[in-house]
C-alpha positions, 0 to 999 in steps of 0.5 A: 500500500502506498500513496503520493502526497503533495506538501511544500510544493513537492510530491512524495511517494510514501508507505507505512513506516517510511520516514520522509523529510519535507519542507518545515511544518509547524508542530513539535516533536511527537505531534500528529500530522495529517496530509489531506492532499493525496494525489494517488492511492494504491492498496496493492490491487487497485490504483486511484488517481485524483483529479487533482486530489482524492477525497476521503484518503488521508495519510497520518504521520508523526513528527520525529525531528525538526532541524536544518539541512547541511549548509550550501554555499552560494557564491557569486563572482564576476571576473575582472570586476572585483565582485565576489559575494559569499553566502551560506544557507541551511534549509529547515526541514521536518522529518515525518514517520508515516503511521497509517494511510486511511482510505 
């Protein structure tokens, strides 16, 4: 059994027991979270595809971590112009463990 959910402008294929890192969501560690925007659902035999989302299908999970990703360096440079800009960025994320998929 799996589902495809949309959150944070991205789509994720999830199954029960998976841990996925999504864009930062509000909530504390251990709190429940539900994804209502389910695009595809499969129970192993039948596949339901939403137009654009499915009604009556919800993915429930639990927040296991809130954190920041590794730092990336943004470096801008123009040769012969003495132009250099260095900036770092750490993207915040939320790790969610998928508990169940209700259809």
